[in-house]
N, C-alpha and C positions, 0 to 999 in steps of 0.2 A: 422587465428585464431583470429578474434573479441575479442567476450567478452562473459567470462564465469560469470554465478551470479543467484543468487536464489532471484525472482521476485514475488514481494507479489501483490497479486489481495484480494482485500477487501469484503466483503459483508456486503451493509449496513452502509457503516463505521464506529470508530473507537467504537460507543456503540450504539449496534441494542437494550439490553436490551427486549428478547422476553421472554417472559413467557407461561408455559407450559398450552396447556391446558382440559377440558375431554376431547377432538377429538382430533384425530392428526390433524395438520394444515403445509404446505407448504409455505412459505412466498412468495412467487413468483416477490414481488413488490423489493424486496431486491437482486433477481438474479445478475447474473452476466457473463456477453458472454466470454467465452475463446475460442476459437478458435486454434488450436497446427500447425495452417499453418501459425501463427502471433510468435510463438518462434521456432526458426530454432536451431537445435540442442538439444532439451527437452531430458530428461535423468530424471528425475524423479519428484512427485511434493507428497503434504504433506495437510493437513484439520489443521488446528491452530484452538483452541474455548476455552473461558476461559468463564466459567458457576462458579453458586454459588446456592449449594444445600443445604441450611442449614434450610430451611424451608421443607425440603422433609422429607416424610418416607419414602420412598420405592425408587429403582433407577429409571430412567429416560434415556430412550434412544433416539440420533438424529441422522438423518441420510442424509448427502451429496447425492442432490439427481438433475438430470437435467430436462426440461422441459416436458421429457414424464413421470417423474416416478421414470426412472431408479438410482438405488440406488448403488453408488459408492462408501461408506464410511460409516460405522457405529459407533456411539461410544455408551458403555452405564458408564453413571455417577450415582456413588454411590451418595446416599444419606450423609450430616452433610459436605458438603465440604463447605468449603468459598472462592470462588471468587480463585476456580482451573485452572492452567492451562494444558492445554491434546493435542494432537497431531495422529492421525492415516496417515500412507502412503495411496495413493490411484492412482488407474491409470486411467487418462481422455483420451476423444477420442475424434474427429472430431472435429465438430463445435458444443457447445452446450454452454446450461446459467443453470448457479448453483445454486442452492438455500439449504435455512435448512427447512429442514423440520421437528419437535419436534412430536413426539408419545405422543397421550392423555392417560390420568391418572382414571381414575375417582373415583378410589381410594386417589387420589394425585393430584388434581387437580392444578395448578394453584403453582406449589411452584415449580419448575424451572426455575431460573436464566439463557437466555443465552445472556452473555454482550458484546463477541465479534465471530467475526468468518471470517477465513483467508486461504486463499488458495496461497500455495506458488510454482511458478514453477520454478526448475532448468532447468538451459540451459548452453550449453560448447560449447564452440568455438563460438557461435552464431550472425549471422551477420545479425538478423530480430528479433526483439527484441517489445512488446506491454507495455508500463509503464502507470501505472494508480496510475493518483493523485485526494487525494481526497479533495473535495472541500469544502463539506456541511456530516458532519452523522446525524446518523438517531433517531435526537431527536427531531422529529417530527415538524422541525422549518415549518412556516405559515407564508403566507405575504397578509396583507390583501390589499386596498386600500392605493397607495402610492408604497414606497420602502422601501425594508426591507434588511438589511444587516447581514451576521452574522462575518461578524470581522474573517476569516477567516485569508483571506490575505488582506496587502495593495488592496484599489479599486482604481488603477491607470488604471487597463485598464480592461473594463465592452463589454461584446459583448452577445447581444439580443440573446433566444432563443424561438421563439412562439411556445406555448402547448395550444390545442387544444380540446385533450381529457378528459374525468371522471373515466378514465381506470387506473391501473395498468399499465405501461408498460415502456419504456425506448423511448425518444429523443434524435435521436442522428442530427446533424449536424455541418459541418467540417469550421474549421476557421484558417488562419496562425498568428504564432507569430514571434515577432524578439526574438534575445537575449537579456535577460536582464529582459522581460515582468513580469511585480505582474499583478494579477488580482484578483476575488471575485465574487463571488455569487452576483445576484442582483435580488430580486421579487420582479414584480411590476402585481398587481391585480383589477380588475373591480373592481368595488362599489357594496357593497353589497356579495362579491365571497369571496370564498377561495381557496387559495393553500396550499396542504400540501405535504413539501419537507421530501423525509425520506431515501433518498441517492442523492449524486449531484458527479461526477467524471469525469475528463475531461482523456481522452484513446491519447497516442500520440504513434503511430505505427513507430519506426523508420530501416528502409531498411539502409544495410551495414552500421551495428551499428558501432561504430571505439568508439562511448564515451556518455553513459547516464548517465543519473541522478534516482536515485530509493527511490520511496519514504514509506519509511515504519511510518502508523498512526498509533498512539499514542492518548492515555487519555481520559478515560471514565464517569468524575466526580463517581468514586465510589470509596470515597474517606474516608478514618481513618484517626486518628490523633493521635499524638504520642507527643505532648507534646510542639516539635520546631517544625513543621509542619505535612503535609499533602502526606499520599503518596495515590496515585491511584491502588487500587489495581486491576482493573478491566484490566490495560493498561499492564501487564507483554505481554515479547511476546519473543521467543527465536528465537537467532541472531546466524545462520550459515556464519561467514566469511571467510571462510577458502578455499582459489582456486577463489574469488574474487576479489583479484587488486585492492582495493577500500579503498579511503579514504573519512571517515564517518565524520558526521558532528550531532551537535542536535539543532533543529529550533521550534522558537515557537512563536504564536501570546496571546500577551496577554495588560491589563491595568492595573493601581493599584489603590486601593484606598487611604490616606493619602498619608505621607511626607519617612512615610520608604520604600528603596527600594529591597521590598520581591524579591525572584528568583523564576526559576523553575529550574530544574535539572535535570537529570537521576541517577538512584540507580542501581545498578549489585547486582540483585538476588543471585548469580553464578546460581547452579541447581537444585535451587530449583525453585517447580511449586506452591508451596502458599506459604501464611505467608511473614512478613517480616523480620525474625530473619536473622540477617547475612550480611543485604544490607550492602553495602558500595556506598558511591559516587565513578562515573564517574568523574575521574579527568578532567577539562575544560571544564566541563557543563553547571556550574551554567549560566545561563540569567539574566542581569540584569544591568540596572534598569528599567523599564518599565514606561511608562510617564502613566498621571490621566489624562489627555485628551481627551484620547482614545485609537484605538489598535495600536500595532504594531508592527511590527514581527524582529524580532531575533534568528541570527547565531550564533553559536557558532566557534571555530578554530576547526582547526581537532582531531580530539579521538580515541582512542585507546583501541577497546573492546577487549575479551577472546570469542574464539570461542566457541558458541554451548551454552552460558550462558544466563540468562536470564536479562531484560533490564525493569525497571516501573519510573516510570514519580514519581517527588517531589518540592513539591510547601511549601516553608518555610513560617512559618507565621507571620503577623504583632503584634506586640504589642497591640494595639487596638482592640475591640470587633467590631470595623465598621472596620476593618483596612485589608485591604487582597489583593490578586494578582487572577485576572480571568484570565481564560485560553481561547482563544477563539479557542475552539476547530476545527477539530486533532492538536498535536503537532506532530512532523516527526523527526524519523532517518531516513537521507540523507545519498546517500551510492553514490559519484560519481566515477561510473569504464569504467575506460578506456580498451579497450584490442589494437589489431594492425592494423594497415591502410587494408582498404579493398580493392582490385586491382579490377577492371569493366574488364580489358581487359588483354592479356597475357603479362606474361614481357618476354618477349623475350630476355634479357639480359640473365636472371636467367635459363631461357629454355635451353641456347645454351649455357651458361657458362661451357668448360669443356667437351662440346658434343665430341664425336669422328667420326661419321658421321649424316649428316640433310639431309633428302629425302622432297622437297620441289616439290607441284603438281603447275605446271605454267599455267595458263589460259592463254589462245591464245588471250584475248581483249586484254592482258597488257604486257605490255613493262618491260619485269622483265629478268636479265640477272643474274647469278650467272660466277667467274673465275672458280671456280670448288665446288665438288662437300658437299665438307666436308667444305665447305666456310660459315659461319652464321654470319658474320657480317654484314648481308643487311636485315633488314625485308622483308619478302615476297609481293609483291603486291607494 
């Protein structure tokens, strides 16, 4: 019984900001590969999005599709909704790359805003999982001649990856990490060239998974000010914590301007899928102080969440017009999940404990002997 958890796979980062067109559009550049063979003990899946339809005059439709255009789930989004979270259950199959399709509308083009899109995969007693670590969100980051860093994490480790294609696609290479490594994305482009980054992820496949760290990305810069700070309305996510056996943390990378130590923290929005009414601070989640000289990563102590509640990112406001907190997105809710030890070989002591009769087939070429048929104190071979 190694691990039980709900694993998030985010499409395009923590903020995709896709607008509906007058024609159907499938955003293949934001597709995420999912092979169920990497998720032993798979039991259920849900697709969660945050959208804004305040500019829409009619409802709009979004689909979850694979590389063949097969529709796995569909959501009809009503007009007039301000940064609203919704979800639908679906059944993935085999190995596919999943993308978002927004149905076009001649009558109401460019009126629907899709802010986030995440697939959640639930596994039970799993000894193999694939964890996504988001390094860059889909804010259309670009690199020119030289080096560009997005400040997602401290640049203590870097790994080069050559990309020569000019089309949308996945670039994969394998690297080895040691415990405690910190890393970030570094982009270097030839003079006169431009590289657009829509999504950058590190995938970690764990075999015999006894312990894992699951990253839930938050933060979209879809902000609203309430006088004492800013809510990120697009960051809302429903967290299912029951059965995971996890220890939870909040982690963010930021810098600040001014002398006041503004903080970022998590807000509990209860079961509300929109608005900020009734939200409350998650005790112990405030992160501060961040430096003024550059981005730094801070992590909270262990936090307590309520199963099924929605979480949002909040940042306090500085007293001066030019004072504020600059988040290097994404921020994360982290779950450190521990299961039970995996066993690669039979546990003969457990097998033979209390056995009334054991039969062994003795290979002729081996020198094996037993004092009597019911003696299990010696391992065969």
